[in-house]
C-alpha positions as a Markdown table, in Angstrom:
| # | Residue | x | y | z |
|---|---|---|---|---|
| 1 | Unk | 74.6 | 89.2 | 87.0 |
| 2 | Unk | 73.9 | 89.6 | 90.5 |
| 3 | Unk | 75.0 | 87.1 | 93.2 |
| 4 | Unk | 74.1 | 86.7 | 97.1 |
| 5 | Unk | 76.9 | 87.3 | 99.3 |
| 6 | Unk | 76.9 | 85.7 | 102.9 |
| 7 | Unk | 80.5 | 85.6 | 104.7 |
| 8 | Unk | 81.8 | 84.4 | 108.0 |
| 9 | Unk | 84.7 | 84.0 | 110.4 |
| 10 | Unk | 86.1 | 81.3 | 111.1 |
| 11 | Unk | 89.5 | 80.2 | 113.6 |
| 12 | Unk | 91.8 | 77.5 | 113.6 |
| 13 | Unk | 93.9 | 76.4 | 116.4 |
| 14 | Unk | 97.2 | 74.4 | 115.2 |
| 15 | Unk | 97.9 | 71.6 | 116.8 |
| 16 | Unk | 101.6 | 73.2 | 118.0 |
| 17 | Unk | 102.7 | 76.8 | 117.4 |
| 18 | Unk | 104.2 | 77.4 | 114.1 |
| 19 | Unk | 108.1 | 78.9 | 114.5 |
| 20 | Unk | 109.0 | 81.2 | 111.5 |
| 21 | Unk | 111.8 | 84.6 | 111.5 |
| 22 | Unk | 108.6 | 86.4 | 111.7 |
| 23 | Unk | 107.7 | 85.2 | 115.4 |
| 24 | Unk | 105.6 | 82.1 | 116.7 |
| 25 | Unk | 101.6 | 81.9 | 115.1 |
| 26 | Unk | 99.1 | 79.6 | 117.0 |
| 27 | Unk | 95.3 | 80.5 | 115.3 |
| 28 | Unk | 95.1 | 80.3 | 112.1 |
| 29 | Unk | 91.8 | 83.2 | 111.2 |
| 30 | Unk | 90.0 | 84.4 | 107.4 |
| 31 | Unk | 86.5 | 84.4 | 105.9 |
| 32 | Unk | 84.7 | 82.2 | 104.1 |
| 33 | Unk | 82.5 | 83.6 | 101.5 |
| 34 | Unk | 79.6 | 82.3 | 100.1 |
| 35 | Unk | 77.8 | 83.7 | 96.6 |
| 36 | Unk | 74.5 | 81.9 | 95.6 |
| 37 | Unk | 73.3 | 82.5 | 91.8 |
| 38 | Unk | 69.5 | 83.0 | 90.5 |
| 39 | Unk | 69.1 | 78.9 | 90.2 |
| 40 | Unk | 70.5 | 78.9 | 94.4 |
| 41 | Unk | 74.1 | 77.0 | 92.4 |
| 42 | Unk | 77.0 | 78.0 | 95.3 |
| 43 | Unk | 80.4 | 78.8 | 94.9 |
| 44 | Unk | 82.9 | 79.1 | 98.0 |
| 45 | Unk | 85.5 | 81.2 | 98.0 |
| 46 | Unk | 88.5 | 81.8 | 101.0 |
| 47 | Unk | 89.6 | 85.1 | 101.8 |
| 48 | Unk | 92.9 | 84.1 | 103.8 |
| 49 | Unk | 94.6 | 87.6 | 104.7 |
| 50 | Unk | 98.3 | 87.1 | 106.1 |
| 51 | Unk | 99.3 | 90.1 | 106.8 |
| 52 | Unk | 103.3 | 89.5 | 107.9 |
| 53 | Unk | 103.9 | 88.5 | 104.3 |
| 54 | Unk | 102.1 | 91.7 | 102.7 |
| 55 | Unk | 98.7 | 90.9 | 102.1 |
| 56 | Unk | 95.8 | 93.1 | 104.1 |
| 57 | Unk | 94.8 | 92.3 | 107.6 |
| 58 | Unk | 92.2 | 90.4 | 108.8 |
| 59 | Unk | 90.4 | 93.6 | 109.9 |
| 60 | Unk | 90.7 | 94.9 | 106.4 |
| 61 | Unk | 89.4 | 92.3 | 104.8 |
| 62 | Unk | 86.4 | 91.8 | 107.4 |
| 63 | Unk | 86.3 | 95.9 | 106.7 |
| 64 | Unk | 86.3 | 95.2 | 103.0 |
| 65 | Unk | 83.0 | 92.4 | 103.1 |
| 66 | Unk | 80.9 | 94.5 | 106.0 |
| 67 | Unk | 80.9 | 97.2 | 102.9 |
| 68 | Unk | 79.8 | 95.3 | 100.7 |
| 69 | Unk | 76.0 | 94.7 | 99.7 |
| 70 | Unk | 74.6 | 91.2 | 100.0 |
| 71 | Unk | 73.8 | 91.0 | 96.3 |
| 72 | Unk | 77.6 | 91.6 | 94.2 |
| 73 | Unk | 77.8 | 91.5 | 90.7 |
| 74 | Unk | 81.0 | 90.0 | 88.6 |
| 75 | Unk | 82.1 | 93.9 | 87.5 |
| 76 | Unk | 82.8 | 94.5 | 91.5 |
| 77 | Unk | 84.1 | 91.3 | 92.0 |
| 78 | Unk | 86.8 | 91.6 | 89.2 |
| 79 | Unk | 87.4 | 95.5 | 90.0 |
| 80 | Unk | 88.3 | 94.9 | 94.1 |
| 81 | Unk | 91.5 | 97.1 | 94.4 |
| 82 | Unk | 95.4 | 95.8 | 94.2 |
| 83 | Unk | 95.8 | 96.7 | 97.9 |
| 84 | Unk | 93.2 | 93.8 | 99.1 |
| 85 | Unk | 94.8 | 90.6 | 97.8 |
| 86 | Unk | 93.3 | 88.0 | 99.6 |
| 87 | Unk | 90.5 | 89.7 | 99.0 |
| 88 | Unk | 90.7 | 89.7 | 95.0 |
| 89 | Unk | 91.6 | 85.8 | 95.3 |
| 90 | Unk | 88.8 | 85.0 | 97.7 |
| 91 | Unk | 86.3 | 86.4 | 95.8 |
| 92 | Unk | 87.3 | 85.6 | 92.1 |
| 93 | Unk | 88.0 | 81.9 | 93.1 |
| 94 | Unk | 84.5 | 81.9 | 94.4 |
| 95 | Unk | 83.0 | 83.3 | 91.1 |
| 96 | Unk | 85.3 | 80.9 | 89.2 |
| 97 | Unk | 84.1 | 77.4 | 91.6 |
| 98 | Unk | 80.4 | 78.7 | 91.0 |
| 99 | Unk | 80.7 | 78.9 | 87.2 |
| 100 | Unk | 82.4 | 75.3 | 87.4 |
| 101 | Unk | 79.7 | 74.1 | 89.4 |
| 102 | Unk | 77.2 | 75.5 | 87.3 |
| 103 | Unk | 78.8 | 73.0 | 83.8 |
| 104 | Unk | 79.3 | 69.7 | 86.8 |
| 105 | Unk | 83.0 | 70.0 | 86.4 |
| 106 | Unk | 85.0 | 67.7 | 88.7 |
| 107 | Unk | 88.2 | 68.4 | 89.9 |
| 108 | Unk | 91.1 | 66.0 | 89.9 |
| 109 | Unk | 93.1 | 65.3 | 93.2 |
| 110 | Unk | 96.9 | 65.0 | 94.2 |
| 111 | Unk | 98.9 | 62.5 | 95.6 |
| 112 | Unk | 101.1 | 63.0 | 98.5 |
| 113 | Unk | 103.9 | 62.4 | 96.7 |
| 114 | Unk | 102.9 | 65.4 | 94.5 |
| 115 | Unk | 103.0 | 67.9 | 97.7 |
| 116 | Unk | 105.8 | 69.0 | 99.7 |
| 117 | Unk | 105.8 | 68.5 | 103.7 |
| 118 | Unk | 106.3 | 71.5 | 106.1 |
| 119 | Unk | 108.1 | 69.8 | 109.1 |
| 120 | Unk | 108.3 | 71.4 | 112.7 |
| 121 | Unk | 111.7 | 73.5 | 113.4 |
| 122 | Unk | 114.5 | 72.6 | 115.0 |
| 123 | Unk | 115.0 | 69.0 | 115.9 |
| 124 | Unk | 111.7 | 67.9 | 116.3 |
| 125 | Unk | 111.7 | 67.5 | 112.4 |
| 126 | Unk | 114.3 | 64.4 | 112.9 |
| 127 | Unk | 110.7 | 62.2 | 114.4 |
| 128 | Unk | 108.4 | 63.8 | 112.5 |
| 129 | Unk | 109.7 | 63.2 | 109.2 |
| 130 | Unk | 109.4 | 59.2 | 109.1 |
| 131 | Unk | 105.5 | 59.4 | 109.4 |
| 132 | Unk | 104.9 | 62.0 | 106.6 |
| 133 | Unk | 107.4 | 59.5 | 104.5 |
| 134 | Unk | 105.4 | 57.1 | 105.5 |
| 135 | Unk | 102.5 | 58.8 | 104.5 |
| 136 | Unk | 104.0 | 58.9 | 100.9 |
| 137 | Unk | 105.8 | 62.6 | 100.8 |
| 138 | Unk | 109.1 | 62.4 | 99.3 |
| 139 | Unk | 109.9 | 66.5 | 98.9 |
| 140 | Unk | 109.9 | 68.4 | 102.9 |
| 141 | Unk | 110.1 | 71.6 | 103.5 |
| 142 | Unk | 112.2 | 72.7 | 107.1 |
| 143 | Unk | 112.6 | 76.6 | 108.7 |
| 144 | Unk | 115.8 | 78.0 | 109.5 |
| 145 | Unk | 116.2 | 81.2 | 110.7 |
| 146 | Unk | 114.7 | 80.6 | 114.0 |
| 147 | Unk | 117.1 | 79.6 | 116.1 |
| 148 | Unk | 120.6 | 80.2 | 116.6 |
| 149 | Unk | 122.7 | 79.3 | 113.3 |
| 150 | Unk | 125.1 | 77.0 | 114.7 |
| 151 | Unk | 122.2 | 74.8 | 116.2 |
| 152 | Unk | 120.4 | 75.3 | 113.2 |
| 153 | Unk | 123.6 | 73.8 | 110.8 |
| 154 | Unk | 124.1 | 70.8 | 113.7 |
| 155 | Unk | 120.3 | 70.2 | 113.2 |
| 156 | Unk | 120.5 | 70.0 | 109.3 |
| 157 | Unk | 123.0 | 67.6 | 109.2 |
| 158 | Unk | 121.5 | 65.1 | 111.4 |
| 159 | Unk | 118.6 | 66.0 | 109.6 |
| 160 | Unk | 119.5 | 65.1 | 105.8 |
| 161 | Unk | 121.8 | 62.0 | 107.4 |
| 162 | Unk | 118.2 | 60.5 | 107.8 |
| 163 | Unk | 116.5 | 61.0 | 105.2 |
| 164 | Unk | 116.6 | 58.7 | 102.2 |
| 165 | Unk | 118.1 | 59.5 | 99.0 |
| 166 | Unk | 115.1 | 59.9 | 96.9 |
| 167 | Unk | 113.9 | 62.7 | 99.0 |
| 168 | Unk | 114.2 | 66.3 | 98.5 |
| 169 | Unk | 114.8 | 68.9 | 101.3 |
| 170 | Unk | 113.5 | 72.8 | 100.5 |
| 171 | Unk | 115.0 | 75.0 | 103.6 |
| 172 | Unk | 112.9 | 78.3 | 104.2 |
| 173 | Unk | 114.3 | 81.2 | 106.0 |
| 174 | Unk | 111.6 | 83.8 | 105.6 |
| 175 | Unk | 114.3 | 86.1 | 105.2 |
| 176 | Unk | 115.7 | 85.3 | 108.9 |
| 177 | Unk | 119.0 | 85.6 | 107.7 |
| 178 | Unk | 121.8 | 87.5 | 106.7 |
| 179 | Unk | 124.4 | 87.9 | 104.3 |
| 180 | Unk | 127.0 | 86.0 | 105.9 |
| 181 | Unk | 124.4 | 83.5 | 107.6 |
| 182 | Unk | 122.6 | 83.1 | 103.7 |
| 183 | Unk | 126.4 | 82.4 | 101.8 |
| 184 | Unk | 126.9 | 79.8 | 104.8 |
| 185 | Unk | 124.1 | 78.1 | 104.1 |
| 186 | Unk | 124.0 | 78.0 | 100.1 |
| 187 | Unk | 128.0 | 76.5 | 100.4 |
| 188 | Unk | 126.8 | 73.7 | 102.9 |
| 189 | Unk | 123.3 | 72.6 | 100.7 |
| 190 | Unk | 125.7 | 72.2 | 97.6 |
| 191 | Unk | 127.2 | 69.1 | 99.1 |
| 192 | Unk | 123.9 | 67.8 | 99.7 |
| 193 | Unk | 122.3 | 66.5 | 96.4 |
| 194 | Unk | 119.0 | 66.4 | 98.1 |
| 195 | Unk | 118.4 | 70.4 | 98.6 |
| 196 | Unk | 116.2 | 72.0 | 96.3 |
| 197 | Unk | 116.5 | 75.2 | 96.8 |
| 198 | Unk | 116.7 | 77.9 | 99.9 |
| 199 | Unk | 113.7 | 79.9 | 100.2 |
| 200 | Unk | 113.5 | 83.9 | 100.8 |
| 201 | Unk | 117.2 | 83.5 | 102.7 |
| 202 | Unk | 117.5 | 87.4 | 103.1 |
| 203 | Unk | 114.8 | 90.4 | 103.7 |
| 204 | Unk | 112.5 | 92.0 | 101.1 |
| 205 | Unk | 114.6 | 94.6 | 100.7 |
| 206 | Unk | 117.6 | 92.9 | 100.0 |
| 207 | Unk | 116.6 | 92.0 | 96.8 |
| 208 | Unk | 120.3 | 92.7 | 95.0 |
| 209 | Unk | 122.2 | 90.7 | 97.7 |
| 210 | Unk | 119.7 | 88.1 | 97.0 |
| 211 | Unk | 120.5 | 88.7 | 93.0 |
| 212 | Unk | 124.1 | 88.5 | 93.9 |
| 213 | Unk | 124.2 | 85.1 | 96.1 |
| 214 | Unk | 122.3 | 83.5 | 93.3 |
| 215 | Unk | 124.3 | 83.9 | 90.7 |
| 216 | Unk | 127.3 | 83.2 | 92.9 |
| 217 | Unk | 126.1 | 79.5 | 94.3 |
| 218 | Unk | 124.9 | 76.4 | 92.8 |
| 219 | Unk | 121.8 | 76.0 | 95.1 |
| 220 | Unk | 119.0 | 77.6 | 94.0 |
| 221 | Unk | 117.1 | 80.4 | 95.9 |
| 222 | Unk | 113.5 | 80.9 | 95.4 |
| 223 | Unk | 112.0 | 84.6 | 96.3 |
| 224 | Unk | 108.7 | 84.0 | 98.7 |
| 225 | Unk | 108.1 | 87.2 | 100.6 |
| 226 | Unk | 110.0 | 89.2 | 98.3 |
| 227 | Unk | 107.1 | 88.1 | 95.9 |
| 228 | Unk | 104.1 | 88.0 | 97.6 |
| 229 | Unk | 101.5 | 89.7 | 95.0 |
| 230 | Unk | 101.1 | 90.0 | 91.6 |
| 231 | Unk | 103.0 | 93.6 | 91.3 |
| 232 | Unk | 106.0 | 92.7 | 93.4 |
| 233 | Unk | 106.6 | 89.7 | 91.4 |
| 234 | Unk | 106.2 | 91.5 | 87.9 |
| 235 | Unk | 109.3 | 93.9 | 89.5 |
| 236 | Unk | 111.6 | 91.6 | 90.6 |
| 237 | Unk | 110.9 | 90.0 | 86.8 |
| 238 | Unk | 111.7 | 93.2 | 85.2 |
| 239 | Unk | 115.1 | 93.3 | 87.6 |
| 240 | Unk | 116.4 | 90.5 | 86.4 |
| 241 | Unk | 115.2 | 87.3 | 88.5 |
| 242 | Unk | 115.1 | 84.3 | 86.8 |
| 243 | Unk | 115.4 | 82.0 | 90.0 |
| 244 | Unk | 112.7 | 80.5 | 91.8 |
| 245 | Unk | 109.0 | 82.2 | 92.9 |
| 246 | Unk | 107.4 | 80.7 | 95.6 |
| 247 | Unk | 104.0 | 82.0 | 94.7 |
| 248 | Unk | 101.3 | 81.8 | 97.7 |
| 249 | Unk | 98.0 | 81.6 | 95.5 |
| 250 | Unk | 95.8 | 82.7 | 98.4 |
| 251 | Unk | 97.5 | 86.2 | 98.9 |
| 252 | Unk | 98.7 | 86.5 | 95.5 |
| 253 | Unk | 96.3 | 88.5 | 94.1 |
| 254 | Unk | 93.9 | 87.6 | 90.8 |
| 255 | Unk | 93.9 | 84.3 | 89.9 |
| 256 | Unk | 93.3 | 85.6 | 86.3 |
| 257 | Unk | 96.4 | 88.2 | 86.3 |
| 258 | Unk | 98.6 | 85.2 | 87.3 |
| 259 | Unk | 97.5 | 82.6 | 84.4 |
| 260 | Unk | 98.0 | 85.6 | 81.8 |
| 261 | Unk | 101.5 | 86.3 | 83.6 |
| 262 | Unk | 102.9 | 82.3 | 83.6 |
| 263 | Unk | 101.4 | 81.9 | 80.1 |
| 264 | Unk | 102.9 | 84.9 | 78.6 |
| 265 | Unk | 106.4 | 84.0 | 81.0 |
| 266 | Unk | 108.6 | 81.2 | 80.9 |
| 267 | Unk | 109.5 | 80.9 | 84.7 |
| 268 | Unk | 110.6 | 78.6 | 87.9 |
| 269 | Unk | 107.1 | 78.9 | 90.2 |
| 270 | Unk | 106.8 | 77.0 | 93.0 |
| 271 | Unk | 103.1 | 77.1 | 94.6 |
| 272 | Unk | 102.4 | 76.9 | 98.4 |
| 273 | Unk | 99.7 | 77.0 | 101.0 |
| 274 | Unk | 98.9 | 79.8 | 103.3 |
| 275 | Unk | 97.2 | 77.5 | 105.7 |
| 276 | Unk | 94.0 | 78.0 | 104.2 |
| 277 | Unk | 91.1 | 75.6 | 104.9 |
| 278 | Unk | 89.6 | 72.9 | 102.4 |
| 279 | Unk | 88.0 | 75.8 | 100.8 |
| 280 | Unk | 91.0 | 78.2 | 99.8 |
| 281 | Unk | 92.9 | 74.9 | 99.0 |
| 282 | Unk | 91.0 | 73.4 | 96.4 |
| 283 | Unk | 91.0 | 77.3 | 95.0 |
| 284 | Unk | 94.9 | 77.2 | 95.3 |
| 285 | Unk | 95.8 | 73.5 | 93.8 |
| 286 | Unk | 93.1 | 74.2 | 91.1 |
| 287 | Unk | 94.8 | 77.1 | 89.5 |
| 288 | Unk | 98.4 | 75.5 | 90.8 |
| 289 | Unk | 97.5 | 72.3 | 88.5 |
| 290 | Unk | 96.6 | 74.5 | 85.6 |
| 291 | Unk | 99.5 | 76.4 | 85.4 |
| 292 | Unk | 102.3 | 74.0 | 86.3 |
| 293 | Unk | 101.9 | 73.5 | 82.2 |
| 294 | Unk | 103.1 | 76.3 | 81.1 |
| 295 | Unk | 106.4 | 76.2 | 84.1 |
| 296 | Unk | 109.7 | 75.7 | 83.8 |
| 297 | Unk | 110.0 | 73.0 | 86.0 |
| 298 | Unk | 107.5 | 70.4 | 87.7 |
| 299 | Unk | 108.0 | 71.1 | 91.3 |
| 300 | Unk | 105.8 | 69.1 | 94.3 |
| 301 | Unk | 103.0 | 72.0 | 95.7 |
| 302 | Unk | 104.2 | 73.2 | 98.9 |
| 303 | Unk | 100.3 | 72.0 | 100.2 |
| 304 | Unk | 101.7 | 69.1 | 102.4 |
| 305 | Unk | 100.4 | 71.2 | 105.8 |
| 306 | Unk | 97.4 | 69.4 | 107.0 |
| 307 | Unk | 98.9 | 67.7 | 109.7 |
| 308 | Unk | 99.3 | 71.2 | 111.5 |
| 309 | Unk | 95.7 | 71.0 | 112.5 |
| 310 | Unk | 92.9 | 68.7 | 113.5 |
| 311 | Unk | 90.7 | 67.8 | 111.0 |
| 312 | Unk | 88.3 | 71.0 | 110.3 |
| 313 | Unk | 84.6 | 70.8 | 110.4 |
| 314 | Unk | 82.5 | 71.1 | 107.5 |
| 315 | Unk | 79.8 | 73.8 | 108.1 |
| 316 | Unk | 80.9 | 75.4 | 104.9 |
| 317 | Unk | 79.9 | 71.8 | 102.9 |
């Protein structure tokens, strides 16, 4: 089977820059893919790289697309190299989207309380959470490891006092803490029932330390940057990680590889966004919803990020 391939670059400005320990992010760029079959049916996919998270760069993804023929086969789609995980996800999900349209399969949408909403870093979170709570969100994610540790702890204490008891709060350090700071956050979090987990407290080269911390503290730890793609997740599972895996489908690689792993291993996973458009979001959520049945826990999906952008143009519909 041959498919006609078209693709184009997009750019979206954040309403306000996103600050993490990796730096400041103000523009999301990616590639929308369109596969067309012989009868004119269309499948959409998205390549949404996050190079500082471990995926290929946008220029590498564009270079790959430019070197492809205008007609592409399933064999080519399924043989995209492992070092292009965002491309693997984009092309495979476009192909899956096309197959679903061929059988006219309908999608089910999830409500806000199934998602975790990303709060701005610092004290701005103290105002923003209330509007998101009104919109139906009950799980929130807050970045740490961005400012001075003591300042963040003070803001954190204000935030947890303000949040309702029914709320869940995830703390995401993006690998920005020292071992001492990570211990401090884990100890503080043990005093609050609403802390769901701390995500990637230490850099990716500190796996043994994170494994040690996970055994010493009752606050769960989630690996994020450490398990950015399929081979890394396999590696750390084999090295004994039985804590939470934070998986970003859009940069993880092949959806079929992830399916097989989740169906053959009992693991604890939280799925989250890389600020993709609604094209990549639909594919990632479709996969996450399917795989949730095989997981240890039913955790809110980390896709509550639409408030970080103005309404998207519908140019790919």
